[in-house]
N, C-alpha and C positions, 0 to 999 in steps of 0.2 A: 504494500500500500504506500501511497505518497504521504507526505507529512500532513497535508490537509485532512486526509482520511484518518490518519492516526489521531489527529486532534479531535475530529468528530467522534471517533469511537471511544476515546478516553475522557473527553470533556476537558482536556488540557489545551490551553491556547497555543497556537503555533510559536509565538515569541517565547513562551515559557519552555516549550520543548527544546527550542534552539539554545536557550539558556542552560538547560540541564545538560545538553550535549557539551557545551563549552566548559561547564563546571566539572565534567567527567562523571556525572551521575548516570547518564544515559549513553550507551554506545552509539556512535554515529551510524546512520543508515548506509546501505550499500550503494555506492555511486553508480548511476546508470548513464550519466552525462555530467559535464562540468558543473551544471547547476541543478541537477536532479538526483535525489537519493530515494531508495526504496526501504521501507520498514516492514517488519513482520510481527508475529504474535509475541515474540520475546520482548520487543520494544514496548508493546502494549502492556504486557504483564509487568515489566520493570517500571513503567510510568505509574501504573496503579499502585505498585509497591512504594514508590517515592511519595506519591500523594498521601498514601495511608500513613507513612512515617511522619510526614509533616503535618497533615491536617488532624489526624487522630492522636498520633504520638507526640505532636508538638515539637518535633526536632528541627533544629536549624539546618541550613544547607551543609555546613561543615560536619555536623553530627551525622547527617544522613550519609555523607561521603564515607565516613569512617565505618558506619554500620554496613554499608554496601560492600566496602572493602573486605569486611569480615565474612559477609555472605558469599563473596566471590573467592573465598580461600578454602575450598572443600578439602584440600590436601592437609590442612592443619587439623589437629584434634578438636572435636566439638567443644570440649571444656575450655580449651585455650581461646578459641574463637569467641565463645560466649563471654568470656572474661573481657576480651578486648572490646566487644560490643557494649558491654555494661559500662566500661570506663567511658566510652564515647557518649552514651545516652544519659549518664548521671551528671547533672549540672553541678558546677562548683558551688559550694555553700557560700551564702552571702553573710558577711559579718562574723564576728567572734564574740558571742555573748559571754557575760561573766560566768565563771564556773565551767568553761568548756573543757578544760583539762580533766576535771573530775568526771564530766559526762563521757568523755572519750574512754576513760577507764571503765565506766559502767558498761559501755558497749563492748569493749574488748573482753571484759569479763563475761558478758553474756555469750559472746562467740566461743570463748574457751569452755564455759560451762556446758553449752549445747554440743560441743565437739564438732563445730562447723569448720570445714576445711576452707577457710577464707583468709587471704593474706591481710596483714595489718594495714596495707596501703589501699585497700579497696575504698573507692570514694563514698560508698554508701555508709561506711562507718562514720565518716565525718558528717554526712547528712543527718544521720540519726543522732549523733552527739550534739549537733547544733540545736536540733529540735528538743532534745531532753534538757539542755542548758536553758533554753527559752522557757520550757515548761516550769523549771525551777524558778526562773527569774520573775515569773508572773504569779508565783504562789501555787503552782499545781505540780510540784515535784512528786506527789503521790502517784502520778501517772505511771511511774516506773514499776509499780506493783503489778501492772498488767503486761509487762514486757514479755514474760514467758508465755502468756496466753497468745500474744501476738505472734511470737516465734512458733508456737504449735500450729497456728493457723497458716502461717507462711510456709512452713515445711510441707503441709498438705497441698497448698497451692502450687509450690514448686514441683512437687512430685506429679501432680496432675498435668502441669504444663509439659514436662518431659515425657510423660506417658502418652499424651496426645500426639506430640511430635513423632514419637516412635511408631505409633499405630497408624497415623494418617498421612505420613510423608514418606516418599521413597528415600532410600539411603542417601542419594546424592543431594536431597533437598532437606535433610534433617537440620543442617546448619541454618538454612534460611528459616525453617519452621520454628526453631528454638529462638533465634535472634529476633525475628519479627514478632513471634508470640510474646516475647518479653516486653517489647515496646507497646504493642497494641493490647496485650493482656493487662498492662498497668491501667489502661483506660477502662477496661471492663471491670477490673478489680475495684478501682476507685468508685465507679458508678454503682456497682453492686453493694459495696460497703455502705454507701449513702442510703440505698434502698433498705438494707437491713437495719440501719439506724432508725429509719422512719417506722418500720414494722415493729422493732423492739420497743421503741418509745411508745407507740400506740398501745401495745400489749401491756406495758407496765403502767402508763400514766394516763391514758385516754380511754375511759370506759365506754365512750360513745363511738370510738373508731371501729371500722370493720375489723373483726377478729378480736376486739377487746372483750372485756367481761360484760359490758353493757350492750344495749341495742344500738346498732348503727343508725346515723341520721339518714332519713330518706328524703329525696328531693320533693318539693311541693308539686 
């Protein structure tokens, strides 16, 4: 297909497609003349992947480039590629709240206690530590009492992610499945957590809510 057809099929504007090619996110089309190139289904699939990482995953162009580099390295062990992708998609923590050193210790101790095989330089350790230090700073340090509950839930989610990739993706696509699932799965997990909050709150505190102990309101 020509670039105009690729644009119509994917909903991505032609100038944007050309930009992705210049930035190295999308492979160039096959030249059929000095001013014409042909594209195929692999370009369409890659475009949808790029848009998903940006629109749903919220990644920048540079982060998408790093993720795609990981996806395109199937010769590397899946665990190593996933680690590289996670470093790419984890934004640097903003600021250093008071008590950060103590919070870092709390996180590294959690990792040690759980027996997680995670390096001390993983960026998510800093992300969690900044959040915990902020909790303490605003008087909600007791949140740390639920850290192991969070860890239990996250271990189940991680296992489900990897099981899904292994069941539904061909061997040469496992890297893409795991990496992309990490990015887009974060959006699903965040949204589902909010839904569960609403449901749990309704069951505990709103007797008139659907599923609560009282009768639900009915529209007039």
